[in-house]
N, CA, C and O of each residue as an XYZ file, in Angstrom:
604
protein
N     191.945     81.524     78.186
C     191.201     82.758     78.135
C     192.060     83.911     78.627
O     192.873     83.759     79.538
N     191.868     85.028     78.025
C     192.631     86.218     78.393
C     192.069     86.835     79.670
O     190.864     86.802     79.920
N     192.962     87.393     80.460
C     192.526     88.108     81.663
C     191.963     89.463     81.253
O     192.114     89.884     80.106
N     191.314     90.143     82.192
C     190.788     91.473     81.911
C     191.874     92.423     81.448
O     191.668     93.191     80.508
N     193.030     92.382     82.096
C     194.141     93.256     81.701
C     194.637     92.924     80.295
O     194.970     93.818     79.517
N     194.684     91.624     79.977
C     195.129     91.216     78.641
C     194.132     91.668     77.570
O     194.537     92.136     76.505
N     192.829     91.530     77.847
C     191.810     91.984     76.891
C     191.901     93.493     76.695
O     191.773     93.985     75.574
N     192.122     94.227     77.787
C     192.266     95.679     77.707
C     193.470     96.042     76.842
O     193.384     96.935     75.999
N     194.585     95.355     77.047
C     195.792     95.622     76.260
C     195.567     95.306     74.786
O     196.034     96.043     73.918
N     194.849     94.207     74.492
C     194.536     93.872     73.100
C     193.683     94.957     72.465
O     193.903     95.331     71.313
N     192.716     95.461     73.207
C     191.865     96.537     72.703
C     192.662     97.788     72.400
O     192.454     98.424     71.367
N     193.579     98.149     73.299
C     194.421     99.330     73.072
C     195.315     99.143     71.855
O     195.513    100.076     71.077
N     195.852     97.943     71.688
C     196.689     97.666     70.521
C     195.860     97.784     69.245
O     196.346     98.300     68.239
N     194.628     97.316     69.276
C     193.761     97.414     68.103
C     193.453     98.873     67.778
O     193.413     99.254     66.608
N     193.236     99.685     68.805
C     192.987    101.116     68.594
C     194.197    101.762     67.937
O     194.055    102.561     67.011
N     195.390    101.415     68.416
C     196.608    101.946     67.790
C     196.665    101.569     66.313
O     197.026    102.393     65.472
N     196.311    100.333     65.998
C     196.318     99.870     64.610
C     195.313    100.656     63.774
O     195.614    101.055     62.650
N     194.113    100.879     64.327
C     193.092    101.657     63.624
C     193.631    103.041     63.280
O     193.484    103.501     62.148
N     194.247    103.697     64.240
C     194.751    105.050     64.006
C     195.945    105.069     63.059
O     196.111    106.022     62.298
N     196.777    104.031     63.094
C     197.888    103.934     62.141
C     197.359    103.774     60.724
O     197.898    104.363     59.787
N     196.303    102.979     60.564
C     195.764    102.705     59.232
C     194.942    103.869     58.681
O     195.010    104.163     57.488
N     194.171    104.531     59.538
C     193.236    105.549     59.067
C     193.683    106.982     59.315
O     193.099    107.913     58.761
N     194.695    107.171     60.129
C     195.195    108.507     60.393
C     194.596    109.146     61.630
O     193.738    108.562     62.293
N     195.056    110.356     61.936
C     194.670    111.007     63.184
C     193.193    111.400     63.268
O     192.702    111.649     64.369
N     192.468    111.466     62.149
C     191.053    111.837     62.185
C     190.124    110.660     62.458
O     188.904    110.820     62.486
N     190.697    109.490     62.657
C     189.879    108.288     62.853
C     189.184    108.306     64.206
O     189.736    108.759     65.208
N     187.969    107.806     64.203
C     187.201    107.599     65.423
C     187.111    106.090     65.614
O     186.952    105.351     64.643
N     187.210    105.629     66.854
C     187.219    104.187     67.096
C     186.198    103.794     68.159
O     185.706    104.625     68.923
N     185.898    102.495     68.178
C     185.078    101.889     69.219
C     185.682    100.521     69.504
O     186.172     99.850     68.595
N     185.646    100.111     70.766
C     186.257     98.850     71.189
C     185.262     98.055     72.016
O     184.466     98.618     72.767
N     185.319     96.733     71.866
C     184.534     95.841     72.721
C     185.340     94.574     72.919
O     186.160     94.218     72.072
N     185.111     93.886     74.037
C     185.793     92.614     74.247
C     184.955     91.690     75.113
O     184.153     92.126     75.939
N     185.172     90.394     74.895
C     184.554     89.350     75.703
C     185.689     88.583     76.357
O     186.815     89.073     76.436
N     185.392     87.393     76.822
C     186.403     86.613     77.549
C     187.649     86.317     76.726
O     188.752     86.323     77.273
N     187.509     86.059     75.432
C     188.664     85.641     74.649
C     188.953     86.511     73.433
O     189.936     86.276     72.731
N     188.124     87.500     73.174
C     188.260     88.260     71.941
C     188.152     89.753     72.229
O     187.328     90.181     73.037
N     188.985     90.535     71.563
C     188.854     91.991     71.561
C     188.662     92.417     70.124
O     189.267     91.850     69.214
N     187.818     93.416     69.917
C     187.577     93.908     68.570
C     187.538     95.428     68.609
O     187.015     96.032     69.546
N     188.104     96.033     67.568
C     188.070     97.495     67.446
C     187.692     97.819     66.012
O     188.093     97.128     65.076
N     186.914     98.880     65.857
C     186.593     99.366     64.526
C     186.949    100.843     64.476
O     186.957    101.534     65.495
N     187.238    101.302     63.293
C     187.555    102.711     63.135
C     186.973    103.230     61.849
O     186.737    102.476     60.905
N     186.745    104.526     61.819
C     186.171    105.162     60.646
C     186.552    106.644     60.674
O     186.817    107.208     61.736
N     186.574    107.252     59.512
C     186.836    108.683     59.402
C     185.553    109.340     58.900
O     184.944    108.871     57.938
N     185.150    110.413     59.548
C     183.999    111.165     59.092
C     182.659    110.743     59.670
O     181.644    111.371     59.367
N     182.620    109.722     60.476
C     181.394    109.258     61.148
C     181.777    108.743     62.524
O     182.951    108.726     62.894
N     180.786    108.329     63.264
C     181.005    107.705     64.566
C     180.359    106.330     64.520
O     179.226    106.189     64.059
N     181.065    105.326     64.990
C     180.530    103.965     65.081
C     180.715    103.460     66.497
O     181.703    103.778     67.158
N     179.763    102.676     66.955
C     179.894    101.987     68.235
C     179.788    100.506     67.983
O     179.044    100.077     67.100
N     180.521     99.712     68.746
C     180.498     98.266     68.565
C     180.341     97.593     69.920
O     180.849     98.070     70.934
N     179.628     96.479     69.914
C     179.560     95.645     71.114
C     179.619     94.193     70.687
O     178.990     93.793     69.707
N     180.374     93.416     71.426
C     180.578     91.999     71.170
C     180.191     91.251     72.431
O     180.682     91.571     73.514
N     179.319     90.261     72.312
C     178.861     89.491     73.471
C     178.873     88.004     73.161
O     178.512     87.580     72.063
N     179.294     87.221     74.145
C     179.238     85.759     74.021
C     177.798     85.288     74.198
O     177.041     85.873     74.972
N     177.425     84.241     73.488
C     176.076     83.687     73.615
C     175.911     82.883     74.905
O     174.812     82.802     75.454
N     176.994     82.295     75.381
C     176.914     81.481     76.604
C     177.762     82.119     77.691
O     178.815     82.685     77.396
N     177.335     82.042     78.916
C     176.116     81.383     79.390
C     174.893     82.288     79.180
O     174.994     83.515     79.185
N     173.757     81.651     78.999
C     172.501     82.393     78.835
C     172.121     83.042     80.167
O     172.262     82.436     81.229
N     171.643     84.267     80.093
C     171.226     85.008     81.290
C     169.885     85.695     81.017
O     169.811     86.923     81.059
N     168.833     84.935     80.740
C     167.562     85.530     80.322
C     166.931     86.460     81.352
O     166.071     87.268     81.000
N     167.336     86.365     82.609
C     166.740     87.246     83.618
C     167.108     88.711     83.420
O     166.460     89.583     83.999
N     168.126     89.005     82.620
C     168.482     90.412     82.389
C     167.409     91.126     81.574
O     167.400     92.355     81.508
N     166.500     90.367     80.950
C     165.430     90.967     80.151
C     164.657     92.001     80.968
O     164.267     93.042     80.440
N     164.439     91.724     82.229
C     163.692     92.638     83.098
C     164.385     93.992     83.222
O     163.719     95.017     83.364
N     165.696     94.003     83.170
C     166.470     95.236     83.320
C     166.641     96.011     82.025
O     166.775     97.235     82.048
N     166.638     95.310     80.888
C     167.022     95.989     79.654
C     165.884     96.231     78.670
O     165.968     97.159     77.866
N     164.825     95.429     78.708
C     163.768     95.555     77.709
C     162.677     96.519     78.152
O     162.232     96.485     79.300
N     162.251     97.379     77.231
C     161.100     98.240     77.495
C     159.836     97.399     77.336
O     159.893     96.275     76.837
N     158.699     97.942     77.759
C     157.430     97.223     77.627
C     157.131     96.911     76.161
O     156.653     95.822     75.843
N     157.407     97.851     75.278
C     157.162     97.634     73.847
C     158.059     96.532     73.290
O     157.617     95.720     72.477
N     159.322     96.503     73.725
C     160.241     95.446     73.279
C     159.783     94.090     73.797
O     159.794     93.103     73.061
N     159.377     94.042     75.072
C     158.886     92.780     75.645
C     157.681     92.268     74.873
O     157.568     91.074     74.596
N     156.785     93.183     74.528
C     155.591     92.794     73.775
C     155.981     92.262     72.395
O     155.436     91.251     71.951
N     156.905     92.918     71.720
C     157.328     92.494     70.389
C     158.013     91.125     70.416
O     157.841     90.322     69.499
N     158.781     90.868     71.462
C     159.508     89.596     71.558
C     158.655     88.471     72.135
O     158.955     87.294     71.936
N     157.604     88.831     72.840
C     156.736     87.815     73.437
C     157.207     87.418     74.814
O     158.354     87.656     75.194
N     156.302     86.808     75.552
C     156.593     86.458     76.949
C     157.609     85.331     77.069
O     158.185     85.130     78.139
N     157.835     84.602     76.000
C     158.809     83.502     76.048
C     160.018     83.808     75.171
O     160.529     82.929     74.477
N     160.469     85.053     75.206
C     161.623     85.455     74.388
C     162.825     84.575     74.697
O     163.150     84.324     75.858
N     163.469     84.119     73.648
C     164.654     83.272     73.820
C     165.882     84.143     74.054
O     165.904     85.322     73.701
N     166.897     83.542     74.652
C     168.104     84.252     75.031
C     168.735     85.035     73.878
O     169.086     86.197     74.083
N     168.899     84.470     72.679
C     169.517     85.267     71.610
C     168.757     86.562     71.296
O     169.386     87.566     70.961
N     167.433     86.564     71.394
C     166.653     87.779     71.135
C     166.903     88.827     72.221
O     167.012     90.018     71.930
N     166.993     88.381     73.453
C     167.273     89.293     74.576
C     168.686     89.850     74.433
O     168.909     91.048     74.603
N     169.631     88.976     74.119
C     171.020     89.401     73.953
C     171.159     90.378     72.793
O     171.949     91.319     72.874
N     170.409     90.174     71.718
C     170.449     91.100     70.581
C     170.095     92.514     71.041
O     170.763     93.475     70.660
N     169.049     92.644     71.857
C     168.649     93.971     72.360
C     169.743     94.569     73.239
O     170.060     95.753     73.122
N     170.318     93.755     74.115
C     171.403     94.214     74.991
C     172.585     94.696     74.147
O     173.124     95.777     74.384
N     172.972     93.907     73.185
C     174.140     94.193     72.351
C     173.931     95.491     71.567
O     174.836     96.322     71.497
N     172.752     95.668     70.981
C     172.456     96.893     70.241
C     172.507     98.097     71.167
O     173.090     99.123     70.815
N     171.907     97.989     72.343
C     171.875     99.124     73.265
C     173.275     99.501     73.734
O     173.569    100.685     73.901
N     174.137     98.522     73.947
C     175.532     98.809     74.310
C     176.240     99.560     73.179
O     176.944    100.537     73.433
N     176.059     99.113     71.935
C     176.704     99.766     70.796
C     176.169    101.184     70.617
O     176.937    102.104     70.334
N     174.858    101.368     70.779
C     174.266    102.694     70.625
C     174.774    103.642     71.706
O     175.082    104.799     71.420
N     174.865    103.164     72.935
C     175.350    104.004     74.034
C     176.716    104.609     73.690
O     176.991    105.765     74.014
N     177.558    103.821     73.036
C     178.907    104.267     72.709
C     178.937    105.385     71.676
O     179.928    106.111     71.591
N     177.873    105.541     70.888
C     177.880    106.583     69.860
C     177.162    107.860     70.299
O     177.199    108.866     69.590
N     176.519    107.826     71.447
C     175.798    109.004     71.911
C     176.764    110.028     72.504
O     177.799    109.671     73.066
N     176.413    111.288     72.373
C     177.194    112.352     73.009
C     177.140    112.162     74.517
O     176.173    111.610     75.044
N     178.170    112.615     75.208
C     178.204    112.453     76.670
C     176.957    113.008     77.338
O     176.452    112.423     78.296
N     176.457    114.131     76.838
C     175.259    114.717     77.448
C     174.047    113.799     77.285
O     173.150    113.809     78.128
N     174.012    113.010     76.215
C     172.918    112.058     76.014
C     173.118    110.771     76.810
O     172.172    110.005     76.997
N     174.334    110.530     77.275
C     174.608    109.333     78.067
C     174.261    109.525     79.542
O     174.029    108.548     80.254
N     174.223    110.768     80.004
C     173.967    111.043     81.417
C     172.673    110.389     81.877
O     171.622    110.571     81.263
N     172.758    109.637     82.949
C     171.608    108.970     83.572
C     170.850    108.042     82.627
O     169.698    107.708     82.905
N     171.448    107.621     81.538
C     170.781    106.736     80.592
C     170.898    105.294     81.073
O     171.994    104.821     81.373
N     169.790    104.613     81.143
C     169.743    103.200     81.513
C     169.325    102.409     80.266
O     168.897    102.989     79.268
N     169.455    101.081     80.337
C     169.111    100.249     79.183
C     167.694    100.508     78.689
O     167.456    100.544     77.482
N     166.760    100.686     79.604
C     165.376    100.906     79.206
C     165.160    102.321     78.668
O     164.067    102.641     78.202
N     166.175    103.160     78.727
C     166.104    104.499     78.172
C     166.291    104.521     76.666
O     166.084    105.548     76.020
N     166.685    103.383     76.110
C     166.791    103.219     74.661
C     165.775    102.162     74.250
O     165.550    101.190     74.971
N     165.167    102.358     73.092
C     164.151    101.410     72.642
C     164.368    101.064     71.175
O     164.453    101.943     70.318
N     164.456     99.774     70.907
C     164.631     99.303     69.545
C     163.285     99.318     68.830
O     162.301     98.770     69.327
N     163.252     99.945     67.673
C     162.016    100.009     66.902
C     161.580     98.611     66.462
O     160.388     98.305     66.437
N     162.557     97.763     66.115
C     162.282     96.387     65.709
C     163.206     95.447     66.491
O     164.237     95.024     65.968
N     162.848     95.117     67.730
C     163.736     94.295     68.557
C     163.931     92.869     68.063
O     164.849     92.179     68.507
N     163.077     92.423     67.150
C     163.195     91.064     66.627
C     163.904     91.012     65.280
O     163.880     89.982     64.606
N     164.539     92.124     64.878
C     165.182     92.226     63.576
C     166.704     92.317     63.717
O     167.224     92.691     64.769
N     167.396     91.970     62.644
C     168.863     92.066     62.630
C     169.333     93.504     62.417
O     170.508     93.807     62.625
N     168.435     94.385     62.008
C     168.773     95.805     61.898
C     167.571     96.607     62.393
O     166.422     96.203     62.212
N     167.852     97.735     63.014
C     166.769     98.501     63.616
C     167.173     99.949     63.815
O     168.355    100.285     63.870
N     166.171    100.787     63.920
C     166.394    102.147     64.381
C     166.191    102.120     65.891
O     165.426    101.309     66.413
N     166.883    103.014     66.580
C     166.824    103.050     68.043
C     166.407    104.449     68.475
O     166.947    105.446     67.996
N     165.451    104.511     69.376
C     164.928    105.776     69.889
C     165.240    105.911     71.364
O     165.516    104.924     72.046
N     165.193    107.142     71.852
C     165.158    107.358     73.293
C     163.759    106.958     73.728
O     162.789    107.372     73.093
N     163.617    106.178     74.775
C     162.304    105.725     75.243
C     161.409    106.919     75.521
O     161.817    107.883     76.169
N     160.192    106.842     75.026
C     159.224    107.895     75.269
C     159.377    109.113     74.383
O     158.612    110.069     74.510
N     160.350    109.096     73.489
C     160.564    110.224     72.578
C     160.475    109.721     71.141
O     161.003    108.653     70.828
N     159.822    110.467     70.276
C     159.723    110.035     68.873
C     160.949    110.434     68.055
O     160.825    110.798     66.886
N     162.112    110.368     68.657
C     163.339    110.822     68.001
C     164.296    109.646     67.853
O     164.747    109.077     68.847
N     164.604    109.284     66.615
C     165.567    108.214     66.361
C     166.961    108.754     66.662
O     167.347    109.803     66.146
N     167.717    108.043     67.493
C     169.056    108.506     67.850
C     170.158    107.720     67.147
O     171.290    108.192     67.040
N     169.824    106.503     66.662
C     170.856    105.686     66.026
C     170.212    104.596     65.182
O     169.032    104.278     65.332
N     171.020    104.036     64.295
C     170.634    102.817     63.600
C     171.676    101.762     63.939
O     172.840    102.081     64.180
N     171.249    100.505     63.955
C     172.172     99.455     64.367
C     171.898     98.172     63.592
O     170.783     97.935     63.127
N     172.927     97.356     63.466
C     172.821     96.048     62.838
C     173.527     95.026     63.713
O     174.504     95.344     64.390
N     173.025     93.799     63.694
C     173.565     92.732     64.532
C     173.888     91.521     63.662
O     173.141     91.188     62.742
N     174.998     90.874     63.960
C     175.352     89.609     63.315
C     175.610     88.586     64.406
O     176.191     88.904     65.444
N     175.179     87.363     64.168
C     175.334     86.299     65.174
C     176.098     85.131     64.570
O     175.809     84.670     63.465
N     177.083     84.670     65.331
C     177.813     83.471     64.961
C     177.419     82.338     65.896
O     176.406     82.423     66.592
N     178.216     81.284     65.912
C     177.927     80.141     66.783
C     178.189     80.435     68.246
O     177.540     79.864     69.122
N     179.141     81.326     68.519
C     179.533     81.569     69.904
C     179.341     82.999     70.372
O     179.382     83.266     71.573
N     179.131     83.930     69.439
C     179.060     85.331     69.837
C     178.117     86.109     68.922
O     177.684     85.637     67.871
N     177.825     87.316     69.375
C     176.984     88.241     68.643
C     177.685     89.591     68.658
O     178.298     89.964     69.659
N     177.599     90.322     67.557
C     178.218     91.637     67.491
C     177.199     92.630     66.928
O     176.468     92.320     65.988
N     177.164     93.818     67.513
C     176.291     94.892     67.030
C     177.149     96.090     66.694
O     178.125     96.385     67.384
N     176.779     96.780     65.626
C     177.430     98.021     65.234
C     176.351     99.072     65.084
O     175.305     98.819     64.485
N     176.605    100.261     65.632
C     175.621    101.344     65.589
C     176.281    102.627     65.126
O     177.487    102.822     65.279
N     175.466    103.493     64.558
C     175.913    104.828     64.174
C     174.791    105.808     64.512
O     173.613    105.475     64.379
N     175.151    107.009     64.947
C     174.111    107.974     65.314
C     173.385    108.530     64.100
O     173.899    108.510     62.981
N     172.182    109.023     64.345
C     171.372    109.679     63.331
C     171.211    111.126     63.752
O     170.875    111.411     64.902
N     171.451    112.041     62.825
C     171.342    113.475     63.160
C     169.897    113.884     63.284
O     169.606    115.048     63.560
């Protein structure tokens, strides 16, 4: 497994590659887990990415990250992958928000319109304003979410 410094260096190298391939106008997002770093880049839009390992399961984080509406949608016996999907989407969305929108923002400050879906619109909690759309893909060992802001 790569150390934190090694994962950071891999992420920086990936960012360099993104900018070499797409040019100076490219916008990038980076995420890494214990053994993998991933970077995405795009020109003309903003994307956020988050990559999370499925193991070990940490279902107790649900209390910190899920809003009441999300908890209700997932049910009282929500399984770890459903909880992780919400976490992963919220991390990716946070990366695409303007700095002023990130100030004092906590996980429960974002709410997935469809927390049980592979794609969803995301709102600021308590506001009827969609701030991003996101999609999630799950493999055997990890989950990745990609988000883009909505004007």
